[in-house]
Structure formats: structure tokens, C-alpha cells
N, C-alpha and C positions, 0 to 999 in steps of 0.2 A: 135737880133737873133729871128727868128720866128720858133717855133716848132709846131708839130701837132700830133694828135692822143690821144685817151683816156687813153691808158696805160701810155703814157708819162706824162700826167697830173696827173694820180694817183700816179706815182712815186714822182713827185714834191710835191704833197700834203702830202706825207708820210715823207718828209724830213723837218727837223726843221730849217727853215730859212737859209738853205745852198744856195738856189737858189734865186736870186733877181728877182722876177716876176714883170714886168711892167704892164701887163694886160693879161686877158684871154678873148678871143673872141669866143662866141658860135654861132652856126647857128641860124638864126631867123626863120627857117622853122617851121610852126605850127605843122607839123606831126612828129617832132623829138621824139625819144623814151624816155622812162622814165629815162634812165641812164644819159642823158644830164641834166635833172633837178636835179638829185642827185649830179652830179659833180658841177653844178652851185651853189647849196646850200653849198657844201663843200668849194668852193672858197670864198663865202661870209663869212663863218665862219672863214676862215684864213685871212680875210681882204684884199683879192686880188681885184683889180679893175676888174669889169666884164662888158663886152660890148657884143653887138649882131651885126651880119652882115649877109649878104646873103652868100649862098654857093659859089657863084661866087667870092665874095670879099675874102673869106677865101682861095680859090684856087689861087687868085692873090698874096696874102701875102706869101703863102708857095710854090707856083709853083707845087702844088700837088693836083689833084682832089680828091684823096682818103684821105681827112683830117679828116674824121669821125666826122665832125661838131665841131671840137675843135682846136683852135689855141692859143698857149701860146707865149707871147713875153717876152723874158728875156734879161737882159743886156749883159751877156756873160756866157760861160760855166765855172763853178767853178772848175778850176784845183787846185790840191793840191801841196803844196810846197814840194820839195824833202826832205829837212831836217826834216819836220814834219812827212813825211812818214817813214823816217829812225827811228825816235823816237818811232813811233808806232811799227815798226818791232822789235826793240830791246826788247820790252816787251813780245814778243811771243817766245815760245820754238820751234814751228814749223811754217814755213812760206813758201809761194810760191809767187814769183813776176814774172810777165811776161814783157819782153822787146821786143818791136816791132821795127825792123830796116827796114826802107824803105817800109812800108806797105802803099800803096797809094790808094787802092780801099776802099771807105767808107763802102761798104757792107761787105767786109772782116773784116775791123776794128770793125764795129758794131757787127758782129757775134762773133768775138773773145772776145769782151767785155761781151757779153751775156754768152758765155761759161765760162769765168773767174769768173763771179759772181755766176753762178750755181755751179761751182767747189770750191768755197770758196777761190779764189785767193785773196791775201792781197793788191795788187796794180799793176798798169800797168804803164810802162814808155815808152814814145815815144820821139824821138829826135825833137828838135826845127825845124830842116831843113830836107827836103828830105822824109818826111812822112806825111800822112794825119793827119789833126787835127780833133778835135771833132766838127763836123758840124751837122746841123739838120738831114741830111740823116743818119749819124752815130748813132745819138740818136734814130731815128725812128727804124733802124734795130735792135738796142739793146733793143727795146721795153721799152725804158726809163731806163734800168738798168745801163746806163752810170753814172747815178747820185748816184748809190749805192756803187761804188768802187772808191778808190782814183786813179785818173789818173794824172800823173805828166809829165810835159814837161821838158826835160833836154837839155842843150846846147851841152853836150858831153856824148854820151852814154857809151863810153869806160871808161871815168872818173867815171861815175855813177857805173859801174861794179866794179871798183877798190875800191870805197868807201863802197859798199855793201859787198865786200869781207872782208873788215876790220871788218864788223859787223858779220862775220861768214858764209856768203853765199858762195855757190859753184854754178857755172854756167854751163849750158848745152845748146849747140848750136844745133838747129834742122837743120840737113843737109840731103843730099841725100846719104851720104856714111859713116855715123857714126854707132855705135853699135846699134842693135835693141833696140828700146825704152823700151820694156818690160823686157829686161835683166838688165837694169840699176838699181842700188841701189841708190836712190836719197838721198841727204843730207837732214837733218831736216830743213835746211834753203836753199831752192833751188830757183835759178833763171833760167828761160827758155827763150831763145832768138829765135825769129822767124824773117825771112826775106821775101822779096817778092818772088813770084813764078819765075819771070823772072830773077832777079838779085841775089836773096838770101841774105845772111848776108854779110855785108862788111868784107873784110879780116882782117882789124885791130880789128873790134869787135869780129870776130870769134876767133882770136888769144887770146883774153882776157878770153875766156871761158875755163873751166877746162876739159870738156868732149864734145864729139860730139855724137848725137843720131839721129836715122832715123827710118822711117817706112818702113819695107821691102815690096817691091812691086813685083808683077808678072812681068815676062819679057814682053817687048814691051808694057808696060802700063805707061802712063804719070804720073808724080807725082801728088799727091792730091792737091786740092785747099788749100791755107794756112789756111783758117778758119777751114776746115775739119781736116787738120793735127793737128792744135792747139787743137781741141776738143779731138782727140784721145790721144794725148800726155799729155795734162793737166789733164785729168781724170785719166789716168794711174799713173801719178805722185802723184795725190791726194790719189789714192788707196794704193800705196806703202807707202806713208807717214803715212796714217791712220793705216795700218797694222803694221808698225814699232812702232807707238805710242802704239798700243794695246799690242804688245809683250814686250814693255818696261814698261808696267804698267801705262802709262799716260792716 
């Protein structure tokens, strides 16, 4: 897998051996700015294999002209095991997990990942089939933040909900006809499910959720992009949980 971008490389450099880097290829342009040299030195210090190539070669590897003079080759994206994520969540009093059902646009997925990291979400679950996986485009849109959060692929998202309910989680389906999201009192362990704009959440998955929430819209206005909706709801959920924690003396 070929990734590109300076922020992506910075995130990889900040991770302790989580990502298996095969090589980092920098532009061989003589007029490259000083940040390239700093990143190259950091790669040497980490023991990464460092190579140089033309800007044209970097564009061929990534399929992207705006590669910022940096290409990173990795074996594969480091997904987290579901059971390990469950173990991590059981050690926390307050948790948020995001479940994505049939999100197929890599830009939406990358943006939701970026929002989730910014809001302190503890993990993201995506189904094995019917949804976008973590691709170079997703990582680029997330500005490399996909490496900061546990992302888990599950074979059955409904079963994953059942197991997390056993751990004390309550689940909220983001729909077009639920209770206004700002009126909901979220559980200290909350899971929020988002579906695609066109098809929404699958009925079986929606039935597994305990509550349905929505973003009230003006009449004759199309629903928001799922990434924008996720940003609004996730940050509101975080605000409510933080307020609850303060009131409980946590």
C-alpha cells in the first residue's frame, strides 16, 4: 500500500512500531523545502529504508500529483482486533464508539475518522462487507489520523452491537426521523451508528439500536452529508458525556 503526504508520515513516525513501513520515498528535487530534510532525518532515526525518486515517479506510485514529495510504502493498514478493543473499553468508565454501516465514500470515511479522533472517540467499527475499507485515500483525508484510533473490521455488525451491549453500551442510530440529537441524554458508554446517505442504516442493524436520533432540518432542505452529520452528533455526544462526568464528580 502506497500512502502519501507529510502529515501522514508524521503520524506514522509518532507511532511506536504499529505500522510496518517498507520504505519511504522522497522527492529528489533539489529545491525541496527544509521540512523534507527534517522528515528524512526522522526516518533515518527510526531505521526506515529511505529512497529518492522523481516527482513523476511518486505520482505514478500514488496516482496523485499532490503527494507533497513524500510516499510511504507499508504492508497493510493495522486494523485492531475486536476483542482487544472490547478489553480496552471495559477499563473505561466513559466511552464512545462509532459504527459505520454501508459508508462507501472514502472521503466521508476519512472525514469521520478525523472527527472521531478530534472528539476523543475510543474506536470505530466497520463491517467486512458493504462498506469502504481503509485505503490510501481514506488515510489522506484523515490527515493520517486513521493511525491514532482503533479501527476494527467485524464480520457481523449486529453481533458486535450485541457483544458491546453486554459490556454496558447503549446504541443510538442516526436517522432522519429520530429524537433531536441535542435532547438525548447519552449513556456513559455510548455507541453511535451512521449509515450511507442514500441507503441509511440497514433495518436489522437499526433494530439493534436502543434509540434513534436525528438532526432537525428546515423544510425542503436535503439531509446533510454523513460526514457533516457525524461531526455534529459526535461532538454533541462528547459534550453531554463530559458535562455528565463533571456533574458526577469524575
